[in-house]
C-alpha positions as CSV (number, residue, x, y, z in Angstrom):
1,M,-5.1,-10.7,-27.6
2,T,-3.3,-8.4,-28.7
3,V,-4.4,-6.3,-32.1
4,Q,-3.4,-4.0,-34.6
5,T,-6.5,-2.8,-36.6
6,S,-6.4,-0.7,-39.9
7,R,-6.7,3.4,-40.1
8,H,-10.6,3.2,-40.7
9,N,-11.5,1.6,-37.5
10,R,-9.3,4.3,-35.3
11,S,-12.2,7.0,-36.0
12,L,-13.5,6.6,-32.4
13,M,-10.9,7.7,-30.2
14,E,-9.2,9.9,-32.8
15,G,-12.3,11.9,-33.0
16,L,-12.0,12.3,-29.2
17,R,-8.5,12.9,-29.1
18,S,-9.6,15.4,-31.4
19,Q,-12.7,17.3,-29.3
20,L,-9.9,17.0,-26.4
21,D,-7.0,18.9,-25.2
22,I,-4.7,15.7,-24.3
23,D,-1.7,17.5,-23.3
24,R,-4.0,19.7,-20.6
25,V,-6.7,17.0,-19.2
26,G,-3.2,14.9,-18.7
27,D,-1.7,17.6,-16.9
28,E,-4.5,17.8,-14.8
29,M,-4.8,14.7,-13.8
30,Y,-1.6,14.2,-12.9
31,S,-1.5,17.8,-10.8
32,L,-4.7,15.6,-8.8
33,I,-2.4,12.4,-8.3
34,A,0.7,14.8,-7.2
35,E,-1.5,16.8,-4.9
36,L,-3.2,13.9,-3.2
37,Y,0.1,11.3,-2.9
38,P,1.2,12.7,0.3
39,I,-1.9,11.4,2.1
40,C,-1.5,8.2,4.4
41,R,-5.2,6.5,3.2
42,S,-6.4,3.5,4.7
43,I,-9.6,1.2,4.4
44,T,-11.2,3.8,6.7
45,G,-9.9,7.0,8.4
46,E,-8.9,10.7,8.0
47,G,-6.7,10.1,4.9
48,V,-9.7,8.6,2.9
49,R,-12.4,11.8,4.5
50,Q,-9.0,14.3,3.5
51,T,-9.1,12.6,-0.1
52,L,-12.6,13.1,-0.6
53,R,-12.6,16.5,0.4
54,R,-10.0,17.5,-2.4
55,L,-12.1,15.6,-4.8
56,R,-15.6,17.4,-4.0
57,E,-13.7,20.9,-5.0
58,D,-14.0,19.3,-8.4
59,I,-17.3,16.9,-8.1
60,P,-20.6,17.0,-6.1
61,L,-19.3,13.6,-4.4
62,E,-21.4,12.7,-1.2
63,I,-19.0,11.4,1.7
64,R,-21.0,8.9,3.3
65,E,-19.9,6.9,6.8
66,V,-21.2,3.7,7.9
67,P,-20.2,2.3,11.8
68,S,-17.6,0.1,13.1
69,G,-20.1,-2.7,13.4
70,T,-22.4,-2.4,11.0
71,R,-23.0,-6.1,9.7
72,V,-22.8,-6.4,5.7
73,F,-23.4,-9.6,4.4
74,D,-21.0,-12.3,5.8
75,W,-18.6,-9.2,6.7
76,T,-18.5,-6.4,9.3
77,V,-17.3,-2.7,9.0
78,P,-14.2,-2.4,10.9
79,K,-12.9,-0.6,13.4
80,E,-11.7,3.0,12.0
81,W,-7.8,3.6,11.7
82,N,-6.2,6.9,12.2
83,I,-1.9,7.2,12.7
84,R,0.1,10.2,13.6
85,D,3.3,9.4,13.7
86,A,5.4,5.9,13.8
87,F,9.4,5.5,13.6
88,I,11.8,2.9,14.7
89,K,14.9,4.8,16.7
90,D,18.8,3.5,17.4
91,S,20.3,3.7,20.4
92,T,21.6,7.1,19.8
93,G,18.6,7.9,19.1
94,K,18.3,8.7,15.4
95,R,15.2,7.3,13.5
96,V,16.6,5.3,11.5
97,V,13.1,4.5,10.0
98,D,10.8,6.9,10.1
99,F,6.5,7.6,8.9
100,N,7.4,11.5,7.8
101,A,9.8,10.3,5.2
102,S,7.7,8.0,3.8
103,N,4.1,6.2,4.7
104,L,4.6,3.0,3.6
105,H,6.8,2.6,6.5
106,V,4.2,1.3,8.7
107,V,2.0,-1.6,7.8
108,S,-1.2,0.0,7.4
109,Y,-3.7,-1.2,10.0
110,S,-1.1,-1.4,12.4
111,T,-1.8,-1.5,16.1
112,P,-0.6,1.1,18.4
113,V,3.1,0.3,19.8
114,R,5.6,1.5,22.2
115,E,8.6,-0.7,22.9
116,R,12.1,-1.3,23.2
117,L,13.2,-4.3,21.1
118,T,16.5,-6.2,20.2
119,L,17.1,-6.1,16.8
120,A,16.6,-10.0,16.8
121,E,13.1,-9.2,18.1
122,L,12.9,-6.2,16.2
123,Q,13.4,-8.2,12.2
124,G,9.9,-10.5,13.0
125,H,8.5,-6.9,12.2
126,L,10.0,-5.8,9.6
127,C,8.9,-6.3,5.7
128,S,11.3,-5.8,3.0
129,L,12.1,-7.1,-0.3
130,P,15.7,-8.8,-1.4
131,D,15.0,-8.3,-4.8
132,R,14.2,-5.2,-5.1
133,P,16.8,-3.9,-2.1
134,D,16.3,-0.2,-2.8
135,W,12.2,-0.3,-2.9
136,I,10.1,0.0,0.2
137,P,6.9,-3.0,0.1
138,Y,3.6,-2.0,0.8
139,R,1.7,-4.0,3.3
140,T,-1.3,-4.0,5.3
141,S,-2.9,-6.5,8.4
142,Y,-6.7,-5.1,8.1
143,Y,-8.2,-8.1,9.9
144,D,-5.1,-9.3,11.5
145,E,-4.4,-7.0,15.3
146,T,-0.8,-6.8,14.6
147,W,2.0,-4.2,14.0
148,G,5.0,-4.0,11.2
149,F,7.3,-1.7,9.5
150,C,8.3,-1.8,5.8
151,L,12.1,-0.6,5.1
152,A,13.9,-0.9,1.9
153,D,16.4,-4.0,1.8
154,A,19.2,-2.3,1.5
155,Q,19.1,-0.2,4.8
156,R,17.7,-3.5,6.5
157,R,20.8,-5.0,5.9
158,T,22.7,-1.7,7.6
159,L,21.0,-2.3,11.1
160,E,23.3,-3.3,13.7
161,D,22.5,-5.1,16.7
162,G,21.7,-3.5,19.7
163,E,18.2,-1.9,21.5
164,Y,15.8,-0.6,19.4
165,E,13.1,2.3,20.0
166,V,10.2,1.5,18.3
167,C,6.4,4.0,18.2
168,I,3.3,3.8,16.1
169,D,1.3,6.4,17.6
170,A,-2.0,5.0,16.1
171,S,-5.4,4.7,17.2
172,L,-7.8,1.4,16.0
173,E,-11.0,2.0,17.8
174,P,-15.3,2.2,16.8
175,G,-15.6,5.0,14.1
176,F,-16.5,4.8,10.5
177,L,-15.9,3.7,6.8
178,T,-16.1,6.1,4.6
179,Y,-16.9,6.4,1.0
180,G,-17.8,9.1,-1.9
181,E,-20.6,8.6,-4.0
182,L,-22.2,10.2,-6.8
183,L,-24.6,9.9,-9.2
184,I,-25.4,11.8,-12.3
185,P,-28.7,12.1,-13.4
186,G,-29.5,11.2,-17.2
187,R,-32.7,11.0,-19.4
188,R,-33.1,7.0,-18.4
189,T,-32.7,5.7,-14.4
190,E,-31.1,3.1,-15.5
191,E,-27.7,3.0,-14.9
192,V,-23.5,2.5,-15.2
193,L,-21.9,1.8,-12.5
194,I,-18.1,3.3,-12.3
195,S,-16.1,2.4,-9.2
196,T,-12.5,2.8,-7.9
197,H,-10.7,1.8,-4.9
198,I,-9.2,5.0,-2.7
199,C,-8.5,2.8,0.3
200,H,-4.1,2.9,-0.4
201,P,-1.0,5.2,0.9
202,S,1.2,6.7,-1.2
203,L,0.8,4.8,-4.2
204,C,0.4,6.5,-8.0
205,N,-0.5,3.7,-10.2
206,D,-2.3,1.3,-8.2
207,N,-4.9,3.8,-6.5
208,L,-4.2,7.5,-7.3
209,S,-4.5,7.0,-10.9
210,G,-8.0,5.4,-10.9
211,I,-8.7,8.1,-8.6
212,A,-7.9,10.8,-10.9
213,V,-9.3,9.3,-14.2
214,C,-12.5,8.8,-12.9
215,T,-12.5,12.6,-11.2
216,H,-12.4,14.3,-14.9
217,L,-14.7,11.3,-16.1
218,A,-17.2,13.1,-14.1
219,K,-16.5,16.3,-14.8
220,T,-17.1,15.8,-18.5
221,L,-20.0,13.8,-18.2
222,A,-21.7,16.0,-15.6
223,A,-20.9,19.1,-18.4
224,A,-22.3,16.1,-21.7
225,S,-26.1,15.1,-22.4
226,R,-26.6,11.6,-21.2
227,E,-28.9,8.8,-21.9
228,Y,-28.1,6.8,-18.7
229,S,-27.5,7.4,-15.1
230,Y,-24.0,7.8,-14.1
231,R,-22.8,6.3,-10.4
232,F,-19.5,6.9,-9.0
233,L,-17.9,5.3,-5.9
234,F,-14.6,6.6,-4.3
235,I,-14.6,2.9,-2.0
236,P,-12.2,1.4,0.1
237,G,-11.2,-1.6,-1.8
238,T,-13.5,-5.6,-0.4
239,I,-15.1,-3.9,2.2
240,G,-16.0,-0.8,0.7
241,S,-17.7,-2.5,-2.1
242,I,-19.4,-4.9,0.1
243,T,-20.7,-2.7,2.4
244,W,-22.1,-0.6,-0.4
245,L,-24.1,-3.5,-2.0
246,A,-25.6,-4.6,0.9
247,L,-26.7,-1.0,1.7
248,N,-28.1,-1.0,-1.7
249,E,-29.0,-4.2,-2.7
250,D,-33.1,-3.2,-3.2
251,R,-31.3,-0.6,-5.9
252,L,-29.1,-3.1,-8.1
253,H,-31.5,-3.7,-10.8
254,L,-31.2,-0.2,-12.0
255,I,-27.2,-1.4,-12.5
256,R,-27.1,-1.9,-16.6
257,H,-23.3,-1.8,-16.7
258,G,-20.6,-1.4,-14.8
259,L,-16.5,-0.9,-14.7
260,V,-13.9,-1.3,-12.2
261,A,-11.4,1.5,-13.2
262,V,-7.8,1.1,-11.9
263,G,-3.7,1.3,-12.7
264,L,-4.3,3.6,-15.3
265,G,-1.3,5.4,-15.6
266,D,1.2,3.5,-16.5
267,R,2.9,2.6,-19.9
268,G,1.8,-0.7,-20.5
269,A,-0.9,-1.5,-23.0
270,L,-4.6,-1.2,-22.0
271,T,-6.2,-4.3,-20.7
272,Y,-9.7,-5.4,-19.7
273,K,-10.9,-8.3,-17.8
274,K,-14.4,-9.0,-18.3
275,S,-17.5,-9.4,-16.3
276,R,-18.2,-13.0,-14.6
277,R,-21.1,-13.1,-17.5
278,G,-18.4,-13.1,-20.0
279,D,-20.7,-12.0,-22.8
280,A,-22.4,-8.7,-21.1
281,E,-22.6,-5.6,-23.3
282,I,-20.3,-3.9,-21.2
283,D,-17.8,-7.0,-22.0
284,R,-18.6,-6.0,-25.9
285,V,-18.0,-2.9,-25.9
286,I,-14.8,-2.3,-23.8
287,S,-13.6,-4.8,-26.3
288,H,-14.8,-3.2,-29.5
289,V,-13.4,-0.1,-28.6
290,L,-9.9,-1.8,-28.1
291,K,-9.7,-3.0,-31.0
292,S,-11.1,0.2,-32.7
293,S,-8.0,2.0,-30.7
294,G,-5.4,1.1,-33.1
295,Q,-3.0,0.1,-30.4
296,P,-2.0,-2.7,-28.4
297,F,-4.3,-4.3,-25.9
298,Q,-5.6,-7.2,-23.9
299,V,-8.6,-8.5,-23.0
300,V,-8.4,-11.4,-20.6
301,E,-11.5,-13.8,-19.4
302,F,-12.9,-13.1,-15.9
303,A,-11.4,-14.7,-12.5
304,P,-12.6,-14.3,-9.0
305,Y,-8.9,-12.6,-7.8
306,G,-8.4,-8.7,-8.9
307,Y,-10.1,-5.5,-7.6
308,D,-13.8,-5.0,-6.3
309,E,-15.4,-6.9,-9.7
310,R,-14.8,-9.8,-7.1
311,Q,-17.6,-8.5,-5.2
312,Y,-19.8,-7.1,-8.1
313,C,-19.2,-9.9,-9.4
314,S,-20.1,-12.5,-6.6
315,P,-22.9,-14.9,-7.4
316,G,-25.3,-13.9,-5.9
317,I,-24.9,-10.2,-7.5
318,N,-23.9,-10.9,-10.6
319,L,-23.8,-7.3,-12.2
320,P,-21.5,-6.8,-15.6
321,V,-18.9,-5.3,-14.1
322,G,-15.6,-5.1,-16.2
323,V,-12.0,-3.9,-15.0
324,L,-10.1,-1.3,-17.5
325,S,-6.5,-1.0,-16.1
326,R,-3.2,-0.5,-18.6
327,T,-0.4,-3.5,-16.9
328,P,-3.0,-5.5,-14.8
329,H,-1.9,-5.8,-11.0
330,G,1.0,-7.7,-10.1
331,K,2.4,-7.8,-13.5
332,Y,4.8,-4.9,-12.7
333,P,7.7,-4.7,-10.5
334,E,6.9,-1.8,-9.0
335,Y,3.2,-3.2,-8.2
336,H,2.7,-2.4,-4.4
337,T,6.0,-1.1,-3.5
338,S,8.0,3.0,-3.3
339,A,8.6,2.7,-6.7
340,D,5.3,3.0,-7.4
341,G,5.7,6.9,-7.6
342,L,5.3,10.3,-9.2
343,D,7.9,9.1,-11.9
344,F,6.0,5.7,-12.4
345,V,2.5,7.6,-13.8
346,K,2.4,9.3,-17.2
347,Q,0.5,12.2,-18.4
348,D,0.2,10.6,-21.9
349,A,-1.2,7.5,-20.4
350,L,-3.5,8.9,-18.2
351,A,-5.1,10.4,-21.1
352,D,-5.3,7.8,-23.3
353,S,-7.2,6.2,-20.2
354,L,-9.5,8.8,-20.2
355,L,-10.4,8.5,-24.1
356,A,-10.8,4.8,-23.7
357,C,-13.4,5.5,-20.4
358,L,-15.3,8.6,-22.6
359,S,-15.4,5.7,-26.7
360,V,-16.9,2.9,-23.8
361,V,-19.5,5.4,-22.0
362,D,-20.0,7.4,-25.7
363,I,-20.9,4.1,-26.9
364,L,-22.9,3.1,-23.8
365,D,-25.0,5.8,-24.7
366,R,-25.7,6.0,-28.1
367,N,-26.2,2.6,-29.1
368,R,-29.7,2.4,-30.6
369,I,-31.6,-0.4,-32.3
370,Y,-33.1,0.7,-35.1
371,L,-35.7,-0.7,-37.2
372,N,-35.3,0.0,-41.2
373,T,-38.9,1.3,-43.1
374,A,-38.2,0.6,-46.7
375,P,-37.0,-2.8,-46.2
376,K,-38.0,-5.0,-49.2
377,G,-35.5,-4.6,-51.7
378,E,-32.4,-1.8,-50.9
379,P,-34.1,1.2,-50.6
380,Q,-32.9,4.2,-53.8
381,L,-30.2,6.2,-52.3
382,G,-29.6,8.1,-55.5
383,R,-32.3,9.8,-55.3
384,R,-31.9,11.0,-51.8
385,G,-28.3,12.1,-52.5
386,L,-27.2,9.6,-50.1
387,Y,-25.2,7.9,-52.7
388,R,-21.3,8.1,-53.1
389,A,-22.5,11.4,-51.4
390,T,-20.8,11.4,-48.3
391,G,-19.0,14.5,-49.0
392,G,-16.0,15.6,-46.4
393,A,-15.9,12.2,-44.9
394,A,-12.4,10.9,-44.3
395,D,-13.3,7.5,-45.7
396,P,-16.4,8.0,-47.4
397,G,-16.1,4.1,-48.6
398,S,-16.4,3.0,-44.9
399,L,-19.6,5.2,-44.3
400,Q,-21.1,4.0,-47.5
401,M,-20.7,0.8,-46.4
402,A,-21.3,1.6,-43.2
403,M,-25.3,2.7,-44.8
404,L,-25.8,-0.8,-46.1
405,W,-24.9,-2.2,-43.1
406,V,-26.9,-0.8,-40.9
407,L,-29.8,-1.1,-43.7
408,N,-29.3,-4.7,-43.6
409,L,-29.6,-5.5,-40.3
410,S,-31.9,-2.7,-38.6
411,D,-34.1,-5.4,-38.4
412,G,-35.5,-4.4,-34.7
413,R,-33.5,-7.0,-33.3
414,H,-29.7,-5.8,-34.0
415,S,-28.3,-2.9,-32.1
416,L,-25.5,-0.1,-33.5
417,L,-23.7,-2.4,-32.0
418,D,-24.7,-5.4,-33.1
419,I,-23.8,-4.4,-36.5
420,A,-20.2,-3.1,-36.1
421,E,-19.0,-6.0,-34.8
422,R,-20.5,-8.2,-37.4
423,A,-19.3,-5.4,-40.2
424,N,-16.1,-5.1,-38.3
425,L,-16.0,-1.3,-38.4
426,S,-15.8,0.8,-35.4
427,F,-19.1,2.4,-34.0
428,G,-18.8,5.9,-35.0
429,P,-19.0,5.1,-38.6
430,V,-22.2,2.9,-38.2
431,R,-23.8,5.6,-35.2
432,E,-23.0,8.6,-38.1
433,A,-25.0,6.1,-40.9
434,A,-27.5,5.4,-38.8
435,Q,-28.0,9.3,-37.7
436,I,-27.8,9.8,-41.6
437,L,-30.7,7.5,-42.7
438,A,-32.8,8.2,-39.7
439,A,-32.6,11.8,-40.9
440,H,-33.7,10.6,-44.2
441,D,-36.9,8.9,-42.5
442,L,-35.4,4.9,-43.7
443,L,-35.1,4.4,-39.9
444,A,-37.2,4.1,-36.9
445,D,-35.9,4.3,-33.4
446,A,-36.8,0.9,-32.1
447,T,-34.7,0.7,-28.7
448,Y,-37.4,0.9,-26.5
449,G,-39.7,-1.6,-29.1
450,V,-42.2,-0.6,-32.0
């Protein structure tokens, strides 16, 4: 679904935009991506630790480690993989494929190898993209002990018959799975879960954009007054979320809302994938934010394929967790290739994604249920200076209508989000109207009952 909304429905995103130095935060997130880009990350290993240590310079992450062999639901924490060097040399000793030139050249989790092979023998261990001959693909072998190299198909076609020396100087042995966790306490113990994966090597949109946006979101929330507590997870995909869920099963009841943040740096329209529940508050809030943005967007239904929402939304867990991205994974040709580099992500797209996330947490944190204290007939707004007295508002008619809607639906059962949806208004004017009415004792907060 693609929507363009009317001007008065864009106030929430525009209000946040006016409060932030968009160019500055976009540049800051891009700079973080550029700094993390060279690091070779995988689902375990020193690359993950190095990345988390860098993030800890900006936010107070707890770096947690879970030993290999630990049973987590139906899975087992795998061995730790670390790589030092890798290459393919031709008969002259020249490196025709070099891990130091691109860490995508090695299939992630490749077992150590040092052999001499003919070209025919080597071909079975090579991956390339004939339809994208200048790009290096990203491939993994996490749970299948084998090895391989990735290279541009144009380069692969230049390989001549002869003997090649192959070397992957890596270790695959008992160690740890490492992830980062940060809890930002609020007035309530109930939590909003924000999760992003941290297990890819030099891929900017599918990996580093989510890391950068979540890091800046955490910095912003830590400096603000909060209703909910916010828990951030920087985890390796699939096995990381399964491990965290298995180790924290006794506290999952505290999670009220959740979001997987990924692929937030490309120029595509924002896309939201609903939670398994489909009608959770997080689903409604993000849909409302996107409709109110005045920009093209998509909302898609849940499917058990994608990122870590599959684990958070598994039937025995069933948390209300959706996914916010721009162009969905696999829907852009650069996905999981060397073309997902520093030129592919854009500062303005990163900043726009951050604004959307801030809009979401703003509504989650400020959504309230009120009770009209003068429900018999319409209260006299004129003598309180509220009728046609919304001086200075960009759209006083919108605020006036928001007051009438808030008064009419504040029966102790409808939240401000309910009212905004029903009235086809953005959350900002509805929230403002409620604040004005409450200040004149026409509303009582019934969020926690009356």
